[in-house]
C-alpha positions in Angstrom: -8.4 50.4 6.9 -7.2 46.8 5.7 -7.0 43.8 7.8 -3.2 44.3 8.1 -3.7 47.6 9.3 -6.4 47.0 12.0 -3.7 43.4 13.2 -0.9 45.6 13.3 -2.4 48.9 15.2 -4.7 46.9 17.5 -2.7 47.3 20.3 -3.1 44.4 22.3 -0.4 42.1 23.2 0.0 39.4 26.2 3.2 37.9 27.0 3.1 34.1 27.8 5.8 32.2 29.9 7.7 31.3 26.8 8.7 34.6 26.4 7.3 35.5 23.1 4.7 38.0 22.8 1.6 37.4 21.3 -1.0 39.7 19.3 -4.1 39.1 17.0 -1.2 39.1 14.3 1.1 37.3 15.1 -1.5 34.5 16.4 -3.7 34.5 13.0 0.0 33.8 11.4 0.0 30.6 13.8 -1.0 27.9 10.3 -3.4 25.8 12.5 -5.0 28.9 14.4 -5.2 30.5 10.6 -7.0 27.0 9.2 -9.2 26.7 12.3 -10.9 30.2 12.0 -10.5 30.2 8.2 -12.3 26.8 8.0 -15.4 27.3 10.6 -15.7 31.3 9.5 -16.2 30.1 5.9 -18.6 27.7 6.7 -20.7 29.5 9.0 -20.8 32.4 6.1 -22.0 29.9 3.2 -24.9 28.2 5.0 -27.8 30.1 3.7 -29.2 32.6 6.4 -33.4 33.4 5.5 -36.3 35.1 6.8 -38.9 32.6 7.4 -42.4 33.6 7.8 -44.8 30.0 9.0 -47.7 29.6 7.1 -50.6 26.8 7.6 -48.6 24.2 5.1 -45.3 24.9 7.1 -42.8 27.7 6.0 -41.3 29.6 3.4 -38.3 32.2 2.9 -39.5 35.5 3.3 -38.2 36.7 -0.3 -39.8 40.1 0.1 -38.9 41.0 3.4 -36.0 43.9 3.0 -33.9 42.1 5.7 -33.5 39.3 3.8 -31.6 41.0 0.9 -29.1 42.1 3.7 -28.5 38.3 5.3 -28.9 36.7 2.3 -25.0 35.1 1.3 -25.9 36.1 -2.0 -27.4 39.9 -0.8 -25.3 42.7 0.0 -24.6 43.9 3.7 -24.2 47.3 2.6 -23.0 49.5 -0.3 -19.5 48.0 -0.1 -19.4 44.3 0.3 -21.6 41.0 -0.3 -23.2 39.1 2.9 -20.9 36.6 2.8 -17.9 38.6 3.1 -19.5 40.2 5.4 -20.3 36.9 7.9 -17.3 35.6 7.4 -15.5 38.4 8.9 -18.0 39.0 11.3 -17.6 35.3 12.4 -13.7 35.4 12.1 -14.0 38.4 14.8 -15.9 36.2 17.0 -13.3 33.6 17.0 -10.2 35.7 17.6 -11.3 38.7 19.5 -14.9 36.2 21.0 -17.0 39.5 20.4 -17.9 40.4 17.0 -20.0 43.9 16.4 -22.0 45.5 14.1 -23.6 48.5 13.8 -27.7 47.9 12.1 -27.8 50.8 9.9 -32.3 51.5 9.4 -34.1 54.0 7.2 -36.6 56.8 8.3 -39.0 54.2 8.2 -37.2 51.7 10.7 -35.9 49.0 7.9 -33.1 47.7 8.1 -31.0 48.6 4.9 -27.2 47.7 5.9 -25.1 45.9 8.5 -21.2 47.4 9.4 -19.1 45.5 11.0 -17.4 47.5 13.8 -13.6 47.1 14.7 -13.6 44.2 18.2 -10.7 45.5 19.7 -12.3 49.0 19.5 -15.8 48.0 21.1 -17.4 47.1 23.4 -20.4 46.9 26.5 -21.1 49.1 29.2 -23.5 50.2 31.3 -24.7 53.4 32.0 -26.9 54.3 34.4 -28.3 50.9 34.8 -28.8 50.9 30.7 -26.2 48.8 28.2 -24.9 50.6 26.0 -22.1 49.8 23.0 -19.1 51.9 22.7 -16.7 52.1 20.0 -13.4 53.6 19.2 -13.2 55.7 15.5 -10.9 58.3 14.4 -13.3 61.2 15.2 -13.5 60.1 18.7 -15.6 57.4 21.0 -19.6 57.0 19.6 -21.9 55.4 21.7 -25.1 53.1 20.7 -27.9 51.7 21.5 -27.8 48.0 22.4 -30.9 47.4 19.8 -28.8 49.2 17.1 -25.8 46.3 17.8 -25.7 42.7 16.3 -23.9 41.4 18.8 -22.4 37.9 18.6 -19.9 35.9 21.5 -18.2 33.8 23.0 -17.9 31.7 26.1 -18.5 34.4 28.7 -17.8 34.7 32.5 -18.9 38.8 33.3 -22.6 38.2 31.8 -21.2 41.4 29.6 -19.2 40.1 26.5 -17.1 37.1 25.4 -14.3 36.3 26.9 -10.7 37.4 24.4 -9.6 34.0 23.0 -6.5 35.3 22.3 -6.1 36.8 26.0 -7.1 33.5 27.5 -4.4 31.3 25.3 -1.8 33.7 25.4 -0.1 30.4 26.6 -0.7 28.4 24.4 0.2 30.7 21.6 3.1 31.6 23.4 4.7 28.7 23.3 3.9 28.1 19.7 5.4 30.8 18.3 8.6 30.7 20.9 8.9 27.4 19.3 8.5 28.7 15.4 11.3 30.9 16.1 13.1 28.4 17.8 12.7 26.8 14.3 13.6 29.4 12.4 16.6 30.6 13.8 18.0 26.8 14.1 17.4 27.1 10.3 19.2 30.0 9.9 21.9 29.7 12.2 22.0 26.2 11.2 24.8 23.8 12.6 25.3 26.6 14.8 27.7 29.1 16.5 25.4 27.9 19.5 28.3 26.9 22.2 31.6 27.3 24.1 34.9 27.9 22.4 37.5 26.4 25.1 41.2 27.8 25.1 44.1 26.6 27.6 45.2 29.4 29.6 47.4 32.1 28.7 46.0 31.7 24.2 46.5 35.0 22.5 43.0 36.6 22.6 43.7 37.9 19.2 43.7 34.3 18.4 40.8 33.6 20.6 38.6 36.1 18.6 39.8 35.1 15.1 38.8 31.3 16.1 35.5 32.8 16.6 34.7 35.2 14.0 35.5 31.9 11.5 32.9 29.9 13.1 30.1 32.7 13.1 31.2 33.7 9.6 31.9 29.9 8.0 28.3 28.3 9.9 25.9 30.7 10.4 23.4 30.2 7.4 21.4 27.1 6.2 23.4 27.5 3.2 26.0 26.8 5.3 25.5 23.5 6.7 27.0 20.6 7.1 30.8 22.1 6.5 33.8 20.3 8.4 34.9 22.7 11.6 38.6 22.4 12.4 39.6 23.9 15.3 43.7 24.9 15.6 45.9 25.9 19.1 44.7 23.3 21.2 41.3 25.1 21.3 38.1 22.4 22.1 34.5 23.4 20.7 31.5 22.6 23.4 27.9 22.0 21.7 25.2 23.4 23.5 22.4 23.6 20.7 20.1 21.1 20.9 18.6 20.3 18.2 15.0 19.7 16.9 14.4 16.3 17.1 16.0 16.5 21.1 13.9 19.6 22.0 10.8 17.3 21.1 10.0 20.0 18.5 7.9 17.4 16.4 5.7 16.1 18.9 5.6 19.8 20.9 3.9 20.8 17.1 1.4 18.0 17.1 1.0 18.3 20.3 -0.1 22.2 19.7 -2.6 21.3 16.4 -4.6 20.0 19.0 -4.6 22.3 21.6 -6.1 24.7 18.6 -8.5 22.1 18.1 -9.8 21.8 21.6 -9.8 25.3 21.4 -12.5 25.2 18.2 -13.8 22.2 19.8 -12.7 20.8 16.1 -12.1 16.7 15.2 -8.2 17.1 14.9 -8.5 15.4 11.3 -9.9 18.2 10.8 -6.9 20.1 11.0 -4.8 17.6 9.5 -4.0 14.8 12.0 -4.6 11.5 10.4 -4.2 9.3 13.5 -6.8 11.1 15.4 -10.6 9.3 15.2 -13.1 9.6 12.1 -16.4 8.9 11.3 -17.2 5.8 9.4 -19.5 7.7 7.3 -19.0 11.3 5.5 -22.7 12.3 7.1 -21.6 11.4 10.3 -18.5 13.2 9.9 -19.9 16.2 9.3 -22.8 15.9 11.9 -19.6 15.8 14.5 -19.0 19.3 13.1 -21.6 21.0 12.9 -22.7 19.7 16.3 -19.4 20.4 17.4 -17.8 23.3 15.9 -20.8 25.3 14.0 -24.0 24.8 16.1 -23.0 27.1 19.3 -22.0 30.2 16.7 -24.9 29.9 13.8 -27.8 29.5 16.7 -26.5 32.4 18.7 -26.1 34.7 15.7 -29.4 33.9 13.9 -31.1 34.5 17.6 -29.3 37.8 17.8 -30.5 38.7 13.5 -33.9 37.7 14.7 -34.4 39.7 17.8 -32.6 42.8 16.8 -33.7 43.0 13.1 -37.2 42.0 12.9 -39.7 43.9 14.7 -41.9 42.2 18.1 -44.9 42.5 15.3 -43.2 40.4 12.7 -41.5 37.7 15.3 -45.6 37.5 17.0 -46.2 36.7 13.6 -44.3 33.8 13.2 -41.3 35.2 11.4 -37.8 34.1 12.2 -34.4 33.8 11.1 -32.3 30.5 10.6 -29.4 29.0 8.8 -29.9 26.2 6.6 -28.4 23.6 7.5 -28.8 21.1 5.2 -26.4 22.5 2.9 -23.9 21.7 4.8 -24.7 17.8 5.9 -26.5 16.7 2.7 -25.4 13.6 1.9 -23.9 11.7 -0.7 -25.4 11.1 -4.4 -26.5 7.2 -3.4 -28.1 8.5 -0.5 -29.5 11.4 -2.1 -31.2 9.1 -4.9 -32.2 6.4 -2.0 -34.3 9.7 -0.4 -35.8 10.4 -3.3 -37.4 7.1 -3.6 -38.6 7.2 -0.3 -39.7 10.5 -0.7 -41.5 10.1 -3.6 -43.2 7.0 -2.9 -44.7 8.6 1.0 -45.7 12.0 -0.7 -43.3 14.1 1.1 -41.7 14.7 -2.8 -42.2 15.4 -5.8 -40.7 14.4 -8.9 -39.4 17.7 -9.6 -38.3 18.4 -6.4 -36.1 16.0 -6.1 -34.5 16.6 -9.6 -34.0 20.0 -8.5 -31.4 18.6 -5.8 -28.9 18.0 -8.7 -29.6 20.3 -11.2 -31.6 18.8 -13.3 -34.6 20.7 -15.4 -37.9 20.1 -14.3 -41.0 18.3 -16.9 -44.3 18.9 -17.1 -46.3 16.7 -14.7 -43.7 16.5 -12.3 -45.2 18.7 -9.4 -47.2 16.1 -8.4 -47.0 14.1 -5.0 -48.2 10.4 -4.5 -49.9 8.6 -1.8 -48.6 4.9 -1.0 -51.6 2.9 -1.5 -50.7 -0.1 -0.1 -51.5 1.9 3.6 -55.2 1.4 2.4 -57.1 -0.3 5.6 -58.4 -3.6 4.1 -61.9 -4.1 2.9 -64.1 -6.4 4.9 -64.4 -9.6 3.8 -60.9 -9.5 2.1 -57.6 -11.3 3.1 -54.8 -9.6 3.7 -53.1 -11.5 0.6 -56.1 -11.1 -2.0 -56.4 -7.0 -0.7 -53.0 -6.7 -1.5 -53.0 -8.5 -4.9 -56.1 -6.0 -5.6 -54.8 -3.1 -4.6 -51.4 -3.7 -7.1 -53.0 -4.7 -10.0 -55.7 -1.1 -9.3 -52.5 0.8 -8.7 -50.8 -0.6 -11.7 -53.2 0.2 -14.0 -53.5 4.0 -12.5 -50.2 4.7 -13.1 -50.3 8.1 -14.6 -47.6 8.7 -18.2 -45.9 11.6 -16.3 -45.2 9.1 -13.4 -44.0 6.8 -15.8 -41.5 9.2 -17.4 -40.3 10.3 -13.5 -39.5 6.5 -13.1 -37.3 6.1 -15.7 -35.4 9.0 -15.8 -34.5 7.7 -12.1 -33.9 4.0 -13.8 -31.7 5.3 -16.2 -29.5 7.4 -13.9 -28.7 4.4 -11.7 -28.5 1.8 -14.6 -25.9 4.7 -16.2 -23.7 5.1 -13.1 -23.3 1.2 -13.2 -22.9 1.0 -16.5 -19.8 4.1 -16.1 -18.6 2.0 -13.0 -18.3 -1.0 -15.5 -16.7 0.3 -18.5 -14.1 2.2 -16.3 -13.5 -1.4 -14.5 -13.3 -2.9 -17.8 -11.2 -0.4 -19.4 -8.7 -1.2 -16.9 -8.7 -5.0 -17.3 -10.2 -5.7 -14.0 -12.5 -8.8 -13.5 -15.9 -7.3 -13.2 -17.4 -10.4 -11.4 -15.1 -8.6 -8.1 -17.4 -5.1 -8.0 -20.5 -7.3 -8.0 -21.8 -6.4 -5.2 -21.2 -2.4 -5.4 -22.7 -2.0 -9.0 -25.7 -4.4 -8.2 -26.2 -2.0 -5.0 -26.5 1.3 -7.4 -29.7 -0.2 -9.3 -31.0 -2.6 -7.5 -32.5 -0.4 -4.6 -33.9 2.2 -7.1 -35.1 -1.4 -9.2 -36.7 -2.1 -5.9 -38.6 0.9 -5.4 -40.1 1.3 -8.7 -41.7 -2.4 -9.2 -43.1 -1.4 -5.8 -44.7 1.9 -7.5 -45.9 0.1 -10.6 -47.4 -2.9 -9.3 -44.2 -5.8 -9.9 -42.3 -8.2 -8.2 -38.4 -7.4 -7.9 -37.3 -10.6 -8.3 -33.1 -9.8 -8.2 -33.3 -8.5 -12.1 -30.4 -6.1 -11.0 -28.0 -9.1 -10.4 -29.3 -11.1 -13.6 -29.0 -7.6 -15.3 -24.8 -8.0 -14.2 -24.7 -11.5 -15.3 -25.7 -10.6 -18.8 -22.8 -8.6 -18.9 -20.2 -11.0 -18.0 -17.4 -11.9 -21.0 -18.6 -9.0 -23.1 -16.0 -7.4 -25.0 -14.6 -4.3 -23.9 -15.3 -2.4 -26.6 -19.1 -3.5 -27.2 -19.2 -3.4 -24.0 -21.3 0.2 -22.8 -23.5 -0.4 -26.1 -25.2 -4.1 -24.9 -25.0 -2.5 -21.3 -27.1 0.5 -22.6 -29.1 -2.0 -24.3 -29.8 -4.7 -21.6 -30.5 -2.2 -19.1 -33.7 -0.1 -21.4 -35.3 -3.6 -21.9 -34.9 -4.3 -18.2 -36.7 -0.5 -17.5 -39.3 -1.3 -19.7 -40.2 -4.3 -18.7 -40.0 -3.3 -14.7 -42.6 0.0 -15.9 -45.6 -2.7 -17.7 -45.5 -4.3 -14.9 -44.2 -7.2 -16.0 -41.3 -9.9 -14.3 -38.4 -11.0 -16.4 
């Protein structure tokens, strides 16, 4: 069964006060709703869903667990579709119908081997002799499943059993939106339009009246016949009763309807294209707000359902659980990632190879080592703070491993490379370099400062000095000289020398 046939045959329709009949197919054909459902279901499906096993050092992905091969986005939910497709359809059902159901197929040993989605408009939960069961209608009749064999993701529930039907709850909003679309379509189909009263004098020949009415309908009906002149003879008068879209406040109504859809799904209106709505100053804040408001309750609800239904009690007691990795959504921009990498390497949280993996760079030999910041060691008795710091700095400089210097060099070269690209682009456009000093310096300054601390040298505004050395250079040789100059600064910085 295709999606079109599912929507067309759902059999559920609701009539709003605006007069338009609302079905799942019509609601999904409403652009703001389609955008919201497509966005949320797609983002929920693409976030990695993993089976985790707690360890002494934290947690690890249980790649050998049979459930991992079923739920992970690159796995196969069943023999027909991959897991990404399955989860997107699953979340779309929850967003449209308020409920999503999936049958859990198990092997004879009890291992999960597949997930199969059940049609949300033909599946329901009910109590039989006090026991909660799931029933679904198929072409062969009604089938009954144990609740333990069904994944059930629900929206806001008012009966304590299942989520409220979204289209039924918001039928008035959808009916108004669909009625406005129908009005707009009719307006352009019958442009001008023959919506009015043809006033005639008493005693006018009825045949002339019918002929004039027919001419109006034939001449002015249709958008391709708009803006033509109307000439009425025999003392007849045309009184228009047609309300144009502007007078009907159709543009404002459409904008208000977009905001209503945003409220339905806790979306920032800017996500649906309203540019005048409140936005955040940073991409990270915008993503965090989107996750907290629109995604988190669906993700947490699904992870909890998967953990309790797909893992055994013994596995849960042993510390296994299923959860989405939301870092795939909230990951920062390049500059912030670079700062996180430097800080993490300094504090021993990350190894250089781990941070290179974030950017899909190859690892290198010796890059898996993690470091402890020596300047956090207590001062020896009888040694002043300043003397102790200088002594430790000299010791630390002498103990920097060559492989560590290689890691620092890679970070510095990457930062200088981005700064040089920015400078050369500006120079090619004949724009003054001095006007972009702050942005260029910021790219390399933080990296130089942190690496200086690691190798024991003192940072003294070298980024600005490097930038000053490039001013006045010819555009044709700017890149070559900038790269040569940056290598000189990198070499001196890694040797612990001050320019």
